[in-house]
C-alpha positions as CSV (number, residue, x, y, z in Angstrom):
1,M,-25.5,-19.0,10.2
2,L,-25.3,-17.7,13.8
3,Q,-27.4,-19.8,16.2
4,D,-29.0,-17.2,18.4
5,S,-29.7,-19.8,21.2
6,N,-26.1,-20.7,21.7
7,P,-23.6,-18.4,19.9
8,A,-20.7,-19.6,22.0
9,S,-20.9,-23.0,20.3
10,H,-19.7,-21.4,17.1
11,L,-16.6,-19.8,18.5
12,D,-14.3,-22.8,18.3
13,R,-12.4,-24.0,15.3
14,P,-10.3,-27.1,15.0
15,V,-7.7,-27.3,17.8
16,H,-4.0,-27.5,16.8
17,T,-1.6,-29.5,18.9
18,D,1.6,-27.7,17.9
19,A,3.1,-25.2,20.3
20,S,3.3,-22.6,17.5
21,P,0.3,-21.3,15.7
22,P,-0.3,-22.5,12.1
23,G,0.0,-20.2,9.1
24,P,1.5,-19.6,5.7
25,K,5.2,-20.3,5.3
26,G,5.8,-17.5,2.7
27,W,9.0,-16.8,0.9
28,P,12.6,-17.1,2.3
29,L,13.6,-13.9,4.1
30,L,10.5,-11.9,3.0
31,G,8.0,-14.4,4.5
32,S,4.4,-13.3,3.6
33,L,5.4,-9.6,3.2
34,I,4.4,-9.4,-0.5
35,G,1.0,-11.1,0.0
36,F,0.2,-9.0,3.0
37,A,1.3,-5.7,1.4
38,R,-0.4,-6.4,-1.9
39,D,-3.9,-7.3,-0.4
40,P,-4.1,-7.1,3.4
41,L,-7.8,-7.7,3.6
42,G,-7.7,-10.7,1.4
43,F,-4.6,-12.1,3.0
44,L,-5.9,-11.8,6.6
45,T,-9.3,-13.3,5.5
46,A,-7.6,-16.2,3.8
47,C,-5.4,-16.8,6.8
48,S,-8.4,-16.9,9.2
49,R,-10.5,-19.2,7.0
50,Q,-7.7,-21.6,6.2
51,Y,-5.7,-21.8,9.5
52,G,-8.2,-20.9,12.3
53,D,-8.6,-18.3,15.0
54,V,-4.9,-17.9,15.8
55,V,-2.6,-17.6,12.7
56,A,1.1,-16.8,12.6
57,F,2.9,-15.3,9.6
58,R,6.2,-13.6,9.0
59,T,7.0,-10.3,7.2
60,A,10.7,-9.8,6.6
61,G,11.7,-11.8,9.7
62,Q,9.0,-10.4,12.0
63,L,6.5,-12.9,13.3
64,M,2.9,-11.6,13.6
65,L,-0.3,-13.1,14.9
66,V,-3.8,-12.8,13.4
67,L,-6.5,-13.2,16.1
68,T,-10.1,-13.9,15.2
69,C,-11.5,-15.6,18.3
70,P,-13.8,-13.2,20.2
71,R,-13.0,-14.9,23.5
72,E,-9.3,-14.4,23.0
73,I,-9.8,-10.9,21.6
74,E,-11.7,-10.0,24.8
75,R,-8.8,-11.3,26.9
76,V,-6.3,-9.2,24.9
77,L,-8.3,-6.0,24.8
78,V,-10.1,-6.1,28.2
79,K,-9.3,-8.8,30.7
80,E,-5.5,-8.6,30.4
81,H,-5.1,-5.4,28.4
82,Q,-2.1,-4.3,30.6
83,N,-0.2,-7.3,29.1
84,F,-1.1,-6.3,25.5
85,P,-0.2,-2.6,24.8
86,K,-0.7,-1.0,21.5
87,N,1.8,-2.2,18.9
88,E,4.5,0.4,18.5
89,H,5.7,-0.2,15.0
90,F,3.2,2.0,13.2
91,W,2.7,4.6,15.9
92,R,6.4,5.3,16.0
93,Q,6.1,6.5,12.4
94,V,3.4,9.1,13.3
95,T,4.7,10.6,16.5
96,A,5.2,14.0,14.8
97,L,1.6,14.0,13.8
98,F,-0.3,12.8,16.9
99,G,2.3,13.6,19.5
100,N,1.1,12.3,22.8
101,G,-2.7,12.4,22.1
102,L,-5.2,9.8,23.0
103,L,-4.4,7.6,20.1
104,T,-0.7,7.3,20.9
105,S,-0.3,8.0,24.7
106,K,-0.4,5.1,27.2
107,G,-0.3,4.2,30.8
108,T,-1.2,6.7,33.5
109,F,-0.7,9.7,31.2
110,W,-3.3,8.2,28.8
111,Q,-5.7,7.6,31.7
112,R,-5.3,11.2,32.8
113,Q,-5.9,12.5,29.2
114,R,-8.9,10.2,28.8
115,R,-10.4,11.5,32.0
116,L,-9.8,15.2,31.1
117,A,-11.3,14.7,27.6
118,A,-14.4,12.7,28.6
119,P,-16.6,15.8,29.4
120,A,-16.1,17.1,25.9
121,F,-18.0,14.0,24.7
122,A,-20.7,14.0,27.4
123,G,-24.4,14.3,26.6
124,P,-24.8,18.1,26.9
125,M,-21.8,18.8,24.7
126,L,-23.0,16.3,22.1
127,A,-26.3,18.1,22.0
128,S,-24.5,21.4,21.4
129,Y,-22.7,19.9,18.4
130,A,-25.9,18.5,16.7
131,D,-27.1,21.9,15.3
132,A,-23.8,22.3,13.5
133,M,-24.0,18.8,12.1
134,V,-27.5,19.4,10.6
135,H,-26.7,22.9,9.4
136,E,-23.6,21.9,7.5
137,S,-25.4,18.9,6.0
138,M,-28.1,21.2,4.7
139,L,-25.5,23.5,3.1
140,T,-23.9,20.4,1.4
141,A,-27.3,19.3,0.1
142,E,-28.0,22.8,-1.2
143,G,-25.0,22.5,-3.4
144,W,-26.1,19.3,-5.1
145,R,-28.2,19.3,-8.3
146,A,-30.5,16.5,-9.5
147,G,-29.0,14.4,-12.2
148,E,-25.4,15.2,-11.6
149,V,-22.7,12.7,-10.9
150,R,-20.8,13.4,-7.7
151,D,-17.9,11.8,-5.8
152,V,-19.8,11.7,-2.5
153,H,-16.6,10.6,-0.6
154,A,-15.0,13.9,-1.4
155,D,-18.2,15.6,-0.3
156,M,-18.4,13.7,2.9
157,M,-14.7,14.4,3.7
158,A,-15.3,18.1,3.2
159,L,-18.6,18.1,5.2
160,S,-17.2,16.1,8.2
161,L,-14.1,18.3,8.3
162,R,-16.3,21.5,8.5
163,I,-18.3,19.8,11.3
164,A,-15.2,18.8,13.2
165,A,-13.8,22.3,12.9
166,K,-17.0,23.8,14.2
167,A,-17.2,21.3,17.1
168,L,-13.6,21.9,17.9
169,F,-13.3,25.6,17.6
170,G,-16.9,26.8,17.6
171,T,-16.3,29.8,15.3
172,E,-16.3,30.4,11.6
173,V,-13.1,28.9,10.3
174,E,-13.9,28.5,6.6
175,E,-10.4,29.7,5.4
176,D,-8.7,27.6,7.9
177,V,-10.7,24.5,6.9
178,L,-9.5,24.9,3.3
179,V,-5.9,24.9,4.4
180,I,-6.5,22.0,6.8
181,D,-8.2,20.0,4.1
182,D,-5.3,20.3,1.7
183,A,-2.8,19.5,4.5
184,L,-4.8,16.5,5.7
185,N,-5.0,15.0,2.2
186,N,-1.2,15.1,2.0
187,I,-0.8,13.6,5.5
188,L,-3.3,10.8,4.8
189,A,-1.6,9.9,1.6
190,E,1.7,9.5,3.4
191,L,0.1,7.5,6.3
192,A,-1.3,5.1,3.7
193,S,2.2,4.1,2.6
194,R,3.4,3.7,6.2
195,V,0.8,1.2,7.2
196,V,2.4,-1.7,5.3
197,R,6.0,-0.3,5.5
198,P,8.0,-3.1,7.1
199,I,10.8,-0.8,8.4
200,L,10.8,2.5,10.3
201,I,12.2,5.3,8.2
202,P,12.7,8.6,10.2
203,D,10.7,11.6,9.1
204,A,14.0,13.5,8.6
205,V,14.9,11.3,5.6
206,P,14.0,13.6,2.7
207,L,11.7,11.2,0.8
208,P,9.1,13.1,-1.3
209,G,6.3,11.8,0.8
210,H,8.1,12.8,4.0
211,V,8.7,16.3,2.7
212,R,5.0,16.8,1.8
213,Y,4.0,15.3,5.2
214,R,6.2,17.6,7.2
215,R,5.1,20.7,5.3
216,A,1.4,19.8,5.8
217,L,2.0,19.1,9.5
218,C,3.6,22.6,9.9
219,R,0.6,24.2,8.3
220,I,-1.8,22.5,10.7
221,D,0.4,23.1,13.7
222,W,0.5,26.9,12.8
223,I,-3.3,27.1,12.6
224,V,-4.0,25.1,15.8
225,A,-1.4,27.2,17.7
226,R,-2.9,30.4,16.5
227,I,-6.5,29.4,17.5
228,I,-5.3,28.2,20.9
229,N,-3.5,31.5,21.5
230,E,-6.6,33.5,20.4
231,R,-8.8,31.5,22.7
232,R,-6.5,32.2,25.6
233,T,-7.3,35.9,25.2
234,L,-11.1,35.5,25.4
235,S,-12.7,36.4,28.6
236,A,-15.5,33.8,28.3
237,A,-15.2,30.1,27.4
238,G,-17.0,28.9,24.3
239,H,-19.3,25.9,23.9
240,D,-16.9,23.7,21.9
241,F,-14.5,20.9,22.2
242,L,-11.4,23.2,22.6
243,S,-13.1,25.2,25.3
244,A,-14.0,22.0,27.1
245,L,-10.4,20.7,26.9
246,M,-9.0,24.1,28.0
247,G,-11.3,24.2,31.0
248,A,-10.7,20.6,32.1
249,R,-8.7,20.2,35.3
250,D,-7.0,17.2,36.9
251,E,-7.6,16.3,40.5
252,D,-4.8,18.6,41.6
253,G,-6.1,21.5,39.5
254,T,-3.6,21.0,36.6
255,A,-4.8,21.9,33.1
256,M,-3.6,20.6,29.7
257,S,-0.5,22.4,28.3
258,D,-0.7,24.0,24.9
259,R,1.3,21.2,23.5
260,Q,-1.1,18.6,24.9
261,L,-4.1,20.6,23.6
262,R,-2.5,20.6,20.2
263,D,-2.0,16.8,20.2
264,E,-5.7,16.2,21.2
265,V,-7.0,18.7,18.7
266,I,-5.1,17.2,15.8
267,T,-6.1,13.6,17.0
268,F,-9.7,14.6,16.9
269,L,-9.4,16.5,13.6
270,L,-7.8,13.6,11.8
271,A,-9.3,10.5,13.4
272,G,-12.7,12.0,14.0
273,H,-13.5,13.6,10.7
274,E,-12.2,10.9,8.4
275,T,-13.9,8.1,10.3
276,T,-17.3,9.7,9.9
277,A,-16.7,10.6,6.3
278,L,-15.8,7.0,5.5
279,V,-18.9,5.6,7.3
280,L,-21.2,7.9,5.3
281,S,-19.3,7.3,2.0
282,W,-19.7,3.5,2.3
283,T,-23.3,3.9,3.5
284,I,-24.2,6.0,0.4
285,H,-22.4,3.5,-1.8
286,L,-24.4,0.6,-0.3
287,L,-27.7,2.6,-0.6
288,S,-26.9,3.3,-4.3
289,R,-26.7,-0.5,-4.9
290,H,-29.7,-1.4,-2.7
291,P,-32.8,0.7,-3.6
292,E,-35.0,-1.5,-1.5
293,V,-33.0,-0.5,1.6
294,D,-33.2,3.2,0.5
295,R,-37.0,3.0,0.3
296,V,-37.3,1.7,3.9
297,L,-34.9,4.3,5.2
298,A,-36.7,7.2,3.4
299,A,-40.1,6.0,4.7
300,E,-38.8,6.0,8.3
301,I,-37.3,9.5,7.9
302,G,-40.5,10.8,6.3
303,E,-42.6,9.4,9.2
304,I,-40.3,10.6,12.1
305,V,-38.7,13.8,10.8
306,V,-41.5,14.8,8.4
307,Q,-41.1,18.3,7.0
308,R,-38.5,19.8,9.2
309,A,-34.8,19.6,9.9
310,A,-33.6,16.6,11.8
311,A,-32.6,17.2,15.5
312,I,-30.7,15.2,18.1
313,D,-34.0,14.2,19.8
314,D,-34.9,12.3,16.6
315,V,-31.8,10.1,16.8
316,P,-33.2,7.4,19.2
317,R,-36.3,7.0,17.1
318,L,-34.4,6.7,13.8
319,R,-33.8,3.0,14.3
320,F,-33.5,1.9,10.7
321,A,-31.1,4.7,10.0
322,E,-29.0,3.6,12.9
323,H,-29.1,-0.1,11.7
324,T,-28.2,1.0,8.2
325,I,-25.1,2.7,9.5
326,T,-24.4,-0.3,11.8
327,E,-24.6,-2.6,8.9
328,S,-22.4,-0.4,6.7
329,M,-19.7,-0.4,9.4
330,R,-20.0,-4.2,9.6
331,L,-19.2,-4.5,5.9
332,Y,-16.7,-1.6,5.7
333,P,-15.3,-0.9,9.2
334,P,-13.2,2.4,9.1
335,A,-10.7,0.8,11.4
336,W,-10.1,-2.4,9.5
337,A,-7.3,-3.7,11.9
338,V,-6.4,-3.1,15.5
339,G,-2.8,-3.8,16.6
340,R,-1.5,-5.0,20.0
341,E,1.8,-6.5,21.2
342,A,2.5,-9.2,23.7
343,R,4.4,-7.7,26.6
344,C,5.6,-11.0,28.1
345,D,5.6,-14.8,27.5
346,C,2.1,-16.0,27.3
347,Q,-0.3,-18.4,25.6
348,I,-3.0,-17.3,23.2
349,G,-5.5,-19.9,22.0
350,G,-3.2,-22.6,23.5
351,F,-0.2,-21.4,21.5
352,D,3.1,-20.1,22.9
353,V,3.6,-16.4,22.2
354,R,6.9,-14.5,22.8
355,P,7.3,-11.0,24.2
356,G,7.2,-8.3,21.5
357,T,5.0,-10.4,19.1
358,P,2.6,-8.1,17.2
359,I,-1.0,-9.1,17.3
360,L,-3.5,-8.1,14.6
361,I,-7.2,-8.1,15.2
362,S,-9.2,-7.4,12.1
363,P,-12.8,-6.1,12.3
364,W,-12.9,-6.6,8.5
365,V,-12.4,-10.4,9.0
366,L,-14.6,-10.7,12.1
367,H,-17.5,-8.8,10.6
368,R,-17.6,-11.1,7.5
369,D,-17.3,-14.4,9.5
370,P,-20.2,-16.7,8.7
371,R,-20.0,-18.1,12.2
372,F,-21.5,-14.8,13.5
373,F,-23.4,-13.4,10.5
374,D,-25.9,-15.1,8.2
375,E,-25.1,-14.2,4.6
376,P,-22.0,-12.2,5.8
377,E,-21.4,-10.5,2.4
378,A,-25.0,-9.2,2.1
379,F,-26.1,-5.7,3.0
380,R,-29.0,-6.3,5.3
381,P,-29.7,-3.6,7.9
382,E,-32.8,-5.5,9.1
383,R,-30.5,-8.2,10.6
384,W,-30.0,-5.8,13.6
385,H,-33.7,-5.3,14.4
386,Q,-34.3,-8.2,16.8
387,G,-31.4,-7.5,19.2
388,L,-28.6,-9.2,17.2
389,A,-26.0,-6.9,18.9
390,Q,-26.9,-8.4,22.3
391,R,-26.8,-12.0,21.0
392,L,-23.5,-11.8,19.3
393,P,-20.3,-12.9,21.2
394,R,-18.6,-9.8,22.5
395,F,-16.0,-8.6,19.9
396,A,-17.6,-10.4,17.0
397,Y,-18.6,-6.8,16.0
398,M,-16.2,-4.0,17.0
399,P,-16.3,-1.0,14.6
400,F,-15.0,1.3,17.3
401,G,-12.4,-1.1,18.8
402,G,-13.0,-2.2,22.4
403,G,-11.8,-2.4,26.0
404,P,-10.5,0.7,27.9
405,R,-9.2,2.2,24.6
406,I,-12.5,2.0,22.8
407,C,-13.0,5.2,20.7
408,I,-14.0,8.0,23.0
409,G,-15.9,9.7,20.1
410,N,-18.1,6.7,19.2
411,R,-21.3,8.4,20.4
412,F,-20.4,11.6,18.6
413,A,-19.7,9.6,15.4
414,M,-23.0,7.7,15.5
415,I,-25.1,10.8,16.2
416,E,-23.3,12.7,13.4
417,A,-23.7,9.8,10.9
418,V,-27.4,9.5,11.7
419,L,-28.1,13.2,11.4
420,I,-26.1,13.7,8.2
421,L,-27.6,10.6,6.6
422,T,-31.1,11.7,7.5
423,T,-30.6,15.2,6.2
424,L,-29.3,13.9,2.8
425,V,-31.8,11.1,2.3
426,Q,-34.7,13.6,3.1
427,R,-33.7,15.4,-0.1
428,F,-32.0,12.9,-2.4
429,R,-31.6,9.3,-3.3
430,F,-28.4,7.8,-4.8
431,V,-28.0,5.7,-7.9
432,A,-24.8,3.9,-8.7
433,D,-22.8,5.5,-11.5
434,T,-21.3,2.2,-12.6
435,N,-21.7,-1.5,-12.0
436,E,-18.0,-1.8,-11.2
437,P,-17.2,-2.5,-7.6
438,V,-15.7,0.1,-5.3
439,V,-12.5,-1.3,-4.0
440,P,-11.6,-0.7,-0.4
441,I,-8.0,0.4,0.3
442,P,-6.7,-0.5,3.8
443,S,-4.4,2.3,4.7
444,M,-4.7,3.8,8.2
445,T,-8.4,3.6,7.6
446,L,-10.6,1.8,5.0
447,R,-10.8,4.2,2.1
448,P,-12.7,3.8,-1.3
449,R,-10.3,3.7,-4.2
450,G,-11.2,6.4,-6.6
451,G,-14.0,7.7,-4.3
452,V,-17.7,6.9,-4.4
453,R,-19.4,8.2,-7.6
454,V,-23.2,8.3,-7.6
455,I,-25.9,9.9,-9.5
456,I,-27.9,12.4,-7.3
457,E,-31.7,12.2,-7.8
458,R,-34.2,14.4,-6.0
459,R,-36.5,12.4,-3.8
460,E,-40.1,12.8,-4.8
461,I,-41.8,10.8,-2.1
462,N,-41.9,11.9,1.6
463,S,-39.7,14.9,0.6
464,P,-40.5,18.3,2.0
465,Y,-38.0,19.8,-0.4
466,G,-39.2,18.4,-3.8
């Protein structure tokens, strides 16, 4: 159990005296590739629990480090982040998709793009997106019927994509959303296979997944290019993400090129909408298994929102809703692993590390560490009530990453998740369709295998819609 009075005392594990970090030996040639590819979450957790805060393992000859010490994570992500850039192995495989957007760019160019994109996520812009979040959530709820069994993960993916499209483009894009949805499904399926792929296979190699990936990317590229061209012809700027990006100017007056606009739009479409959908899917899954939490959440919503639509001004007062989402992201962080790479010879946790060594930081492992969280496998939103976030060591909880490259859309995502959850819980409660566990699949994000199937039941208490 975390000792609130002195959490730092729980950061240290047994010190190893060898120059190289401990870890599993694995098989000849393959190393631990099979174990890691078969069950990344279980493998990384077992490594941390058995070998400590710095673990080394090999995959087909490549040495990798697993890092679970918050102090060393802060060093890698913040204090010496210039010496630990993003690991290139995976990102080289998705260059055609993300281009030079915020997820993949680096150095001074990344700093410029981050600065130009920041106003699109400022307070006034977030407030302008909130109405669309609530409106689209209400439309989703209107399509549900009491007693039916639904895959709410599919529903949340569709809902968050519509919201992302509205926030991005500001106009009615229903037909475009249908095409984008189909294309993104093909893209995400291909990305899932690339996460654990030990070698780089160029997109030009005509594997079936590559063919579907390239076709889907072409469809999205065509839609985004068309919308950008149409926006160029408008005399007045809109109040949306794309207009904010198009109106942004660097210190010398330079605007983003159409290619850069495309890269940032696609980055937001893919990374933004899926992340929120996953947070809500896992949250609904957890609520369906914990009716006692659902009751507390519904009571808060009934007291604060009462008999009207939720609004952005409600978000700061919906504390239990926020804590429910915070706890959901602790158990099921959408970004289950963060990758960095050592740029030069260094020491991490007292161990020698060579240049080019990939470093894996796993929020999944950190968030379930008993050093930091009492009953780490339990769903307990109330654990956050008394300022736990402030007492935890920095980077013991990191659902949005950390350091200079922390997710620029984290406030957008939290506001969206709170407003959507509030709108849905006002009307319905969720009952698990089965006692079988929902298995998380660690692809590019943490997705639920087979979706999240729940029984939809109309809420009778504190419901203005009953």
